[in-house]
C-alpha positions as CSV (number, residue, x, y, z in Angstrom):
1,M,-13.2,80.1,103.4
2,S,-14.7,76.7,102.5
3,S,-16.6,78.2,99.6
4,F,-13.3,79.9,98.4
5,R,-11.5,76.5,98.6
6,N,-14.3,74.9,96.7
7,T,-14.0,77.4,94.0
8,I,-10.3,77.0,93.7
9,D,-10.7,73.2,93.7
10,R,-13.3,73.3,91.1
11,T,-11.3,75.7,88.9
12,A,-8.1,73.5,89.2
13,S,-10.1,70.3,88.5
14,G,-11.8,71.9,85.5
15,G,-8.5,73.2,84.1
16,L,-7.0,69.7,84.4
17,A,-10.0,68.2,82.7
18,G,-9.6,70.6,79.8
19,L,-5.9,69.9,79.4
20,L,-6.6,66.1,79.4
21,A,-9.4,66.6,76.9
22,G,-7.1,68.6,74.6
23,F,-4.3,66.0,75.0
24,T,-6.8,63.2,74.2
25,A,-8.0,65.1,71.1
26,L,-4.5,65.5,69.8
27,A,-3.5,61.9,70.6
28,V,-6.5,60.3,69.0
29,A,-6.1,62.6,65.9
30,E,-2.5,61.5,65.6
31,L,-3.6,57.8,65.8
32,V,-6.1,58.3,63.0
33,A,-3.6,60.3,61.0
34,G,-1.2,57.4,61.4
35,L,-3.9,55.2,59.8
36,V,-5.0,57.6,57.1
37,R,-2.1,60.0,56.3
38,P,0.5,61.4,58.7
39,A,0.5,64.8,57.0
40,A,-3.2,65.1,58.0
41,G,-2.5,65.5,61.7
42,P,-4.3,68.6,63.1
43,V,-1.1,70.4,64.3
44,T,0.4,69.9,60.8
45,V,-2.6,71.0,58.8
46,V,-3.4,74.0,61.1
47,G,0.2,75.0,61.1
48,G,0.3,74.7,57.3
49,A,-2.9,76.8,57.0
50,V,-1.2,79.4,59.3
51,I,1.9,79.5,57.1
52,D,-0.3,79.8,53.9
53,R,-2.1,82.9,55.4
54,T,0.9,84.6,56.9
55,P,2.0,87.8,55.1
56,A,5.4,87.6,53.4
57,A,6.9,90.2,55.7
58,V,5.9,88.1,58.8
59,K,7.4,85.0,57.2
60,D,10.6,86.9,56.5
61,F,10.8,88.0,60.1
62,A,10.3,84.5,61.3
63,I,13.1,83.2,59.2
64,R,15.4,86.0,60.4
65,A,14.5,85.6,64.0
66,F,14.3,81.8,64.3
67,G,16.2,80.5,61.3
68,E,15.6,76.8,60.6
69,R,13.8,76.5,63.9
70,D,10.9,78.6,62.6
71,K,8.7,75.5,62.1
72,L,9.4,74.3,65.6
73,V,8.5,77.7,67.0
74,L,5.2,77.7,65.1
75,Q,4.3,74.2,66.3
76,L,5.1,75.1,69.9
77,G,3.0,78.2,69.5
78,I,0.0,76.3,68.2
79,L,0.3,73.7,71.0
80,A,0.5,76.6,73.6
81,L,-2.6,78.2,72.2
82,L,-4.4,74.9,72.1
83,A,-3.4,74.3,75.7
84,L,-4.8,77.7,76.8
85,F,-8.0,77.1,74.8
86,A,-8.4,73.7,76.5
87,L,-7.7,75.1,79.9
88,C,-10.4,77.7,79.5
89,L,-12.9,75.2,78.2
90,G,-12.2,72.9,81.1
91,V,-13.0,75.7,83.6
92,L,-16.1,76.6,81.7
93,A,-17.2,72.9,81.5
94,V,-17.3,72.4,85.3
95,R,-20.4,74.6,85.3
96,H,-21.6,74.1,81.7
97,R,-20.6,70.7,80.6
98,R,-22.3,70.8,77.2
99,V,-20.9,74.2,76.3
100,G,-17.4,73.1,77.1
101,A,-17.8,69.9,75.1
102,A,-19.2,71.9,72.2
103,G,-16.1,74.1,72.4
104,V,-13.9,71.1,71.7
105,L,-16.0,70.2,68.7
106,V,-15.4,73.8,67.4
107,F,-11.7,73.0,67.6
108,G,-12.4,70.0,65.4
109,V,-14.3,72.1,62.9
110,V,-11.2,74.4,62.6
111,G,-9.0,71.3,62.1
112,V,-11.3,70.0,59.4
113,A,-11.4,73.3,57.6
114,A,-7.6,73.5,57.7
115,A,-7.2,70.0,56.4
116,L,-9.5,70.5,53.5
117,S,-7.9,73.9,52.6
118,R,-4.4,72.4,52.2
119,P,-3.1,72.2,48.6
120,D,-2.1,68.6,49.1
121,S,-5.4,67.6,50.7
122,A,-6.5,64.1,49.9
123,G,-10.2,65.0,50.4
124,G,-12.5,63.8,53.0
125,G,-10.0,61.3,54.4
126,D,-7.9,64.2,55.7
127,A,-10.8,65.4,57.8
128,L,-11.0,62.2,59.8
129,P,-8.2,62.9,62.2
130,A,-9.6,66.2,63.4
131,L,-13.1,64.8,63.5
132,A,-12.1,61.8,65.6
133,G,-9.9,63.8,67.9
134,A,-12.6,66.4,68.5
135,A,-15.2,63.7,69.3
136,A,-12.9,61.9,71.7
137,G,-11.8,65.2,73.4
138,A,-15.4,66.4,73.8
139,A,-16.4,63.0,75.4
140,V,-13.5,63.1,77.8
141,L,-14.2,66.7,78.8
142,Y,-17.9,66.0,79.4
143,V,-17.1,63.0,81.6
144,L,-14.3,64.6,83.5
145,A,-16.1,67.9,84.0
146,G,-19.0,66.0,85.6
147,K,-16.6,64.4,88.0
148,A,-14.8,67.6,88.7
149,G,-18.1,69.4,89.3
150,G,-19.3,66.6,91.6
151,A,-16.0,66.5,93.5
152,S,-16.4,70.2,94.2
153,G,-20.0,70.1,95.2
154,A,-21.2,71.6,91.9
155,G,-23.7,70.2,89.4
156,E,-24.4,70.9,85.7
157,A,-25.3,74.5,86.5
158,G,-22.9,75.1,89.3
159,G,-25.6,75.0,92.0
160,A,-25.7,73.5,95.4
161,A,-24.2,70.2,96.5
162,P,-26.1,67.0,95.8
163,A,-29.0,66.3,98.3
164,G,-27.9,64.5,101.4
165,R,-24.3,65.8,101.4
166,P,-23.2,68.9,103.3
167,S,-21.8,71.6,101.1
168,G,-18.5,71.5,102.8
169,A,-18.0,67.7,102.3
170,V,-15.9,68.1,99.2
171,G,-14.2,65.0,97.9
172,T,-15.0,62.9,101.0
173,G,-16.8,60.1,99.3
174,G,-19.6,59.2,96.9
175,G,-19.5,58.4,93.2
176,W,-18.0,61.7,92.2
177,S,-15.2,62.0,94.8
178,R,-11.9,63.7,94.3
179,R,-10.3,60.3,94.3
180,G,-12.7,59.2,91.5
181,F,-11.8,62.3,89.5
182,L,-8.1,61.8,89.8
183,T,-8.4,58.1,89.0
184,A,-10.4,58.9,85.8
185,S,-7.9,61.6,84.9
186,A,-5.0,59.1,85.3
187,L,-6.7,56.5,83.2
188,T,-7.5,59.2,80.5
189,A,-3.9,60.4,80.4
190,A,-2.6,56.8,80.1
191,A,-5.0,55.9,77.3
192,A,-4.3,59.1,75.4
193,T,-0.5,58.6,75.8
194,G,-0.9,55.1,74.4
195,A,-3.0,56.4,71.4
196,G,-0.4,59.0,70.7
197,V,2.5,56.6,70.8
198,L,0.6,54.1,68.6
199,G,-0.1,56.9,66.1
200,R,3.5,57.9,66.0
201,T,4.5,54.3,65.4
202,L,2.0,53.9,62.6
203,A,3.2,57.1,61.0
204,G,6.8,55.9,61.2
205,Q,5.8,52.6,59.6
206,R,4.2,54.4,56.7
207,G,7.5,56.0,55.9
208,Q,9.5,52.8,56.1
209,G,9.2,52.1,52.3
210,A,10.7,55.5,51.6
211,V,13.5,54.9,54.0
212,A,14.2,51.5,52.5
213,S,14.1,52.9,49.0
214,R,16.7,55.5,49.9
215,S,19.0,53.3,51.9
216,G,19.0,50.6,49.2
217,L,19.8,53.1,46.4
218,T,23.2,53.0,44.7
219,L,23.8,56.1,42.6
220,P,24.9,55.4,39.1
221,A,28.2,56.9,37.8
222,P,27.6,60.1,36.0
223,A,28.0,60.1,32.2
224,S,29.4,63.7,32.6
225,P,31.3,64.0,35.9
226,A,31.9,67.3,37.5
227,P,35.2,69.0,36.5
228,A,37.9,68.7,39.1
229,V,37.8,71.5,41.6
230,P,40.9,73.7,41.1
231,S,43.5,73.1,43.8
232,G,43.5,76.7,44.8
233,A,39.7,76.9,45.3
234,E,39.8,75.9,49.0
235,L,41.6,78.4,51.2
236,K,43.2,77.2,54.4
237,V,41.7,79.9,56.6
238,P,40.2,79.0,60.0
239,G,36.5,80.1,60.2
240,I,35.9,80.3,56.4
241,S,33.0,78.4,54.8
242,G,34.3,75.3,53.1
243,F,34.1,75.2,49.3
244,T,31.6,72.2,49.6
245,T,28.9,72.5,52.2
246,P,28.2,69.1,53.9
247,N,24.7,67.8,53.7
248,R,24.1,68.1,57.4
249,D,25.1,71.8,57.3
250,F,23.2,72.7,54.1
251,Y,20.5,75.3,54.8
252,R,16.8,74.2,54.7
253,V,14.1,76.8,54.1
254,D,10.6,75.5,53.1
255,T,7.0,75.4,54.4
256,A,6.9,71.6,55.2
257,L,6.1,71.1,58.9
258,V,6.4,67.3,58.3
259,V,9.2,66.4,55.9
260,P,7.6,64.3,53.1
261,K,9.0,60.7,52.9
262,V,8.3,59.5,49.4
263,D,9.0,55.9,48.2
264,A,11.2,56.1,45.1
265,G,9.6,52.9,43.9
266,T,6.1,54.5,43.6
267,W,7.3,58.0,42.7
268,R,6.2,59.4,39.4
269,L,6.9,62.7,37.6
270,R,4.4,64.0,35.2
271,I,5.2,66.6,32.5
272,H,2.3,68.3,30.8
273,G,0.7,71.6,29.9
274,K,0.9,74.4,27.3
275,G,3.2,73.6,24.4
276,V,3.8,70.0,25.6
277,S,3.2,68.0,22.4
278,R,4.1,64.7,24.0
279,P,3.1,64.6,27.7
280,R,4.9,61.9,29.7
281,S,5.2,60.4,33.1
282,Y,8.6,59.2,34.3
283,T,9.5,56.7,37.0
284,F,12.5,57.0,39.3
285,E,14.1,53.9,37.6
286,E,13.7,55.6,34.2
287,L,15.5,58.7,35.4
288,L,18.3,56.5,36.8
289,A,18.7,54.8,33.4
290,R,19.3,58.1,31.6
291,P,22.7,59.7,31.2
292,L,23.3,61.7,34.4
293,I,25.5,64.8,34.9
294,E,27.3,65.9,38.0
295,R,27.9,69.6,38.8
296,D,29.0,71.8,41.6
297,I,26.3,74.4,42.1
298,T,25.7,77.1,44.7
299,L,22.1,77.5,45.9
300,T,20.8,80.7,47.5
301,C,17.5,81.3,49.3
302,V,15.8,84.6,48.6
303,S,15.3,85.0,52.4
304,N,19.0,85.3,52.9
305,E,19.8,88.6,54.5
306,V,23.1,90.4,53.7
307,G,25.7,88.3,55.4
308,G,23.1,85.6,56.1
309,P,23.5,81.8,56.3
310,Y,21.0,80.6,53.6
311,V,23.5,79.8,50.9
312,G,25.5,76.7,50.3
313,N,27.5,74.8,47.6
314,A,27.1,71.2,46.9
315,R,27.9,68.6,44.2
316,W,24.6,67.6,42.5
317,L,23.9,64.5,40.4
318,G,20.9,64.5,38.1
319,V,19.1,64.4,34.8
320,P,19.4,67.5,32.6
321,L,16.0,69.1,32.8
322,A,16.1,70.8,29.3
323,G,16.6,67.3,27.7
324,L,13.4,66.0,29.4
325,L,11.4,69.0,28.4
326,A,12.6,68.8,24.8
327,E,11.7,65.1,24.7
328,C,8.2,66.1,25.6
329,G,8.1,68.6,22.7
330,V,8.7,71.8,24.8
331,R,10.5,74.7,23.2
332,P,11.6,77.9,24.9
333,P,9.8,81.2,24.0
334,S,12.9,82.3,22.0
335,K,12.3,79.4,19.7
336,G,8.6,79.7,19.3
337,G,7.5,77.9,22.5
338,K,4.0,78.6,23.8
339,A,4.9,78.5,27.5
340,D,7.2,81.0,29.3
341,Q,6.7,79.6,32.8
342,L,7.5,76.1,34.2
343,V,5.4,75.4,37.3
344,A,6.9,72.6,39.5
345,R,4.7,71.0,42.1
346,S,5.8,69.2,45.2
347,V,4.1,66.2,46.9
348,D,3.1,68.6,49.7
349,G,1.3,71.0,47.3
350,M,4.0,73.6,47.0
351,T,4.3,75.4,43.6
352,L,7.3,77.1,42.2
353,G,7.5,78.9,38.9
354,S,10.7,79.1,36.8
355,P,11.2,80.9,33.5
356,V,11.3,78.3,30.7
357,E,13.9,80.4,28.8
358,D,16.3,80.1,31.8
359,V,15.8,76.4,32.3
360,M,16.5,75.7,28.6
361,D,19.2,78.3,27.9
362,G,22.1,75.8,28.3
363,R,22.8,76.2,32.0
364,D,23.0,73.0,34.1
365,A,19.3,72.9,35.2
366,L,18.8,69.5,36.9
367,L,16.3,67.1,38.3
368,A,18.7,66.1,41.0
369,I,18.8,62.7,42.6
370,G,22.1,62.9,44.4
371,M,23.8,65.4,46.7
372,N,27.5,65.3,47.7
373,G,27.9,61.7,46.6
374,E,24.8,60.3,48.3
375,P,21.1,60.0,47.5
376,L,19.2,63.2,48.3
377,P,18.5,63.5,52.1
378,F,14.8,63.6,52.9
379,D,15.2,67.2,54.1
380,H,16.5,68.2,50.7
381,G,13.9,66.5,48.5
382,F,14.4,62.8,48.1
383,P,13.8,61.2,45.7
384,V,14.0,64.1,43.2
385,R,14.3,67.8,43.3
386,M,15.0,70.7,40.9
387,V,18.3,72.6,40.9
388,V,18.6,75.6,38.6
389,P,21.8,77.7,38.9
390,G,21.4,81.4,38.9
391,L,17.8,81.6,40.3
392,Y,16.8,82.0,43.9
393,G,15.3,78.8,45.4
394,Y,11.7,79.9,45.6
395,V,11.5,80.1,41.8
396,S,13.7,77.1,41.0
397,A,14.5,74.6,43.7
398,C,11.4,72.5,44.1
399,K,11.9,69.7,46.5
400,W,9.9,66.4,46.5
401,I,8.9,67.3,43.0
402,E,6.1,65.2,41.3
403,D,4.6,67.4,38.6
404,I,5.8,69.9,35.9
405,E,3.3,72.0,34.1
406,L,4.1,74.3,31.3
407,T,2.1,77.5,31.4
408,T,2.5,81.3,31.2
409,F,3.3,84.0,33.8
410,D,0.1,85.7,32.8
411,A,-2.0,82.6,33.4
412,Y,-0.7,81.4,36.8
413,D,0.9,82.7,40.0
414,P,2.8,80.1,42.1
415,Y,2.7,80.0,45.9
416,W,5.3,82.7,46.7
417,V,4.3,85.1,43.9
418,K,0.8,85.1,45.4
419,R,2.5,86.3,48.6
420,A,4.2,89.4,47.2
421,W,7.5,87.9,45.9
422,A,8.7,88.7,42.4
423,R,7.9,86.4,39.5
424,R,11.5,86.3,38.2
425,A,14.4,86.2,40.6
426,P,18.0,86.0,39.4
427,V,20.5,85.8,42.2
428,K,22.1,89.1,43.1
429,T,25.8,89.6,43.6
430,Q,26.7,89.1,47.3
431,C,29.8,88.9,49.5
432,R,30.0,87.7,53.1
433,I,32.6,88.0,55.8
434,D,32.9,84.6,57.6
435,T,35.8,85.6,59.8
436,P,36.3,87.5,62.1
437,K,32.8,87.2,63.4
438,P,30.7,90.3,64.5
439,F,31.9,91.7,67.8
440,A,35.0,89.5,67.8
441,R,38.1,90.6,69.7
442,P,41.1,89.7,67.5
443,A,44.6,90.5,68.7
444,T,46.7,93.3,67.3
445,G,48.9,92.5,64.3
446,T,48.0,90.4,61.3
447,V,44.3,89.4,61.2
448,V,43.0,87.4,58.2
449,V,39.6,88.7,57.0
450,A,38.0,86.0,54.8
451,G,34.7,84.8,53.4
452,V,32.8,83.8,50.3
453,A,31.2,85.7,47.4
454,W,28.7,84.5,44.8
455,A,27.0,85.7,41.6
456,Q,25.7,82.5,39.9
457,R,25.9,82.5,36.1
458,R,28.2,85.5,36.2
459,G,31.0,84.5,38.6
460,I,33.1,86.7,40.9
461,T,36.1,88.6,39.5
462,R,36.9,90.9,42.4
463,V,36.4,91.3,46.1
464,E,37.4,94.5,48.0
465,V,37.8,95.1,51.7
466,R,37.5,98.4,53.6
467,I,38.6,99.1,57.2
468,D,36.6,101.9,58.8
469,D,36.6,104.9,56.3
470,G,39.8,103.9,54.6
471,P,40.3,103.0,51.0
472,W,39.0,99.9,49.4
473,Q,41.7,97.2,49.1
474,D,41.7,94.2,46.8
475,A,41.3,90.9,48.6
476,E,43.1,87.7,47.4
477,L,40.7,85.5,45.5
478,A,40.7,81.7,45.6
479,A,40.7,79.9,42.3
480,Q,37.3,80.0,40.6
481,D,35.7,76.7,40.0
482,T,32.8,77.7,37.8
483,V,30.5,80.7,37.4
484,D,27.8,78.7,39.2
485,T,29.7,78.3,42.5
486,W,30.7,80.7,45.2
487,R,34.3,81.9,45.5
488,Q,36.4,82.2,48.6
489,W,38.5,85.3,49.3
490,S,40.9,86.5,52.0
491,H,42.6,89.8,53.1
492,R,45.5,90.2,55.6
493,W,44.8,93.2,57.8
494,Q,47.3,94.8,60.1
495,A,45.0,95.4,63.1
496,A,45.6,98.3,65.5
497,A,43.9,98.7,68.9
498,G,40.4,100.1,69.0
499,G,37.0,99.4,67.5
500,H,36.9,98.9,63.7
501,T,34.2,98.3,61.0
502,I,35.2,95.9,58.3
503,A,33.1,96.1,55.0
504,V,33.3,94.0,51.9
505,R,32.0,94.3,48.3
506,A,32.2,92.1,45.2
507,T,32.3,92.6,41.4
508,D,30.8,90.0,39.2
509,G,31.9,88.6,35.8
510,T,30.1,91.3,33.9
511,G,32.1,94.0,35.6
512,Q,29.1,95.1,37.7
513,A,30.1,96.0,41.3
514,Q,27.8,95.0,44.1
515,T,25.5,97.8,45.0
516,E,25.7,99.6,48.4
517,Q,22.0,100.2,48.4
518,R,20.3,98.2,51.1
519,A,17.2,96.3,50.3
520,R,15.3,93.7,52.3
521,T,14.6,90.2,51.0
522,V,11.1,90.9,49.8
523,P,10.4,91.0,46.8
524,D,13.4,89.7,45.0
525,G,16.4,89.3,47.4
526,A,18.5,91.4,49.7
527,S,21.2,93.8,48.6
528,G,23.9,95.9,50.2
529,W,27.5,95.5,51.5
530,H,28.2,93.2,54.4
531,S,30.1,94.6,57.4
532,V,31.1,93.5,60.9
533,F,32.3,95.5,63.9
534,V,35.3,94.1,65.9
535,T,37.3,95.4,68.9
536,V,41.0,95.0,69.0
537,P,42.2,95.1,72.6
């Protein structure tokens, strides 16, 4: 019985030592990342490497299953795996201290490799957090495992108790007592917590310049204000999406585990590449001094399933992108230009490719600096992002942009194209039922069915509703703002008792009706009619 208790005691002590070693490694890494570069923290770089190597179908599933919480789920998953790894190393280290400590160093090697593989890697400096964390974690595990082994009557090789002490006298005294192990563990936990808190503080301070540059920014008045929204564009229907999506509710889909915080005062945008006869670099102040335009534009994510939430309409303020490109000598392919692809690069290394012809065909393609009357939120790309109506976000809506390179589709595949998404991605015609919600239980009588439809660059001219297998009936359309914004619609249904399926379809400005054929989001956006099932008591 005493031997069994010793084994349990040794295993528990080793597991605790491993967890504390892992905690120390992460805390010290966060501290060093706070000094070097917050985005170089091991959880961030390992998570980014995982995202980069995840198949498109798996990413699509994660977005569908977890929505905007997908990054949190990934980070929690990484931490859970690290905790399990550390726990196992701790148990191993009680008998084999050097092997356990070496295992922590292996974790550091993985972190270094992940840091150096990131597209935004700053080189050797990004490897320092993982290296420092691994070294600290290995040292802690080596020391605590020695104490745990001693407290349990085991040595380096897990043999007999030290000479002069009975094998049953576990934790009763001596230099490696249970009390000594717990004291060392408590001190380790306190020190690691302090390091982690200091690291978080330093990381926050590094972003203070960006926060100050945003909070001190007063947006200039646009030289070309957005046309007034028609009075009939906003339907007074409870449950319908508002014509304008508030910033706090606007969808966010990207790969950034840590939202970049860029100081507008130090930000630069470089335009260069094939067919750029006059390469230039612009400061934020230079963009502010240019004539700005303001437009209402609906953005859509290619990961938006039929009836999904990843679409929103906002009022954007920015610099016409076509004018900047022309200033640098760029011409579209239809006018003899050498480049047919514009590759936008973000500060976090993300690359998005847009057709040059689309960007320069007269649509309101912007380098946006404002959103709904305020500077861009950090989540949505402060200080500058791209907004191109009519294209899915993954080929047009680069956030935290810092570089534009003109090239060709044959010469370069951006981030998402390398992962099985289409090179060119015009937004498909879609219609969504906002109310009633799926599985709602509306009362008998008049039920207002309502929602939004969109077909950027083409506009919406018709929406039809069908109840069960009945005929299609025209819905009432709200006033259309522009072809680049979504359009609200509503239909008054006389609901009878029973279960009912409500379906909806739209027709765009070219006369093309929305297809019934279902398609998943990969490779160029979902298609199909949206429907909901409701029960009328």
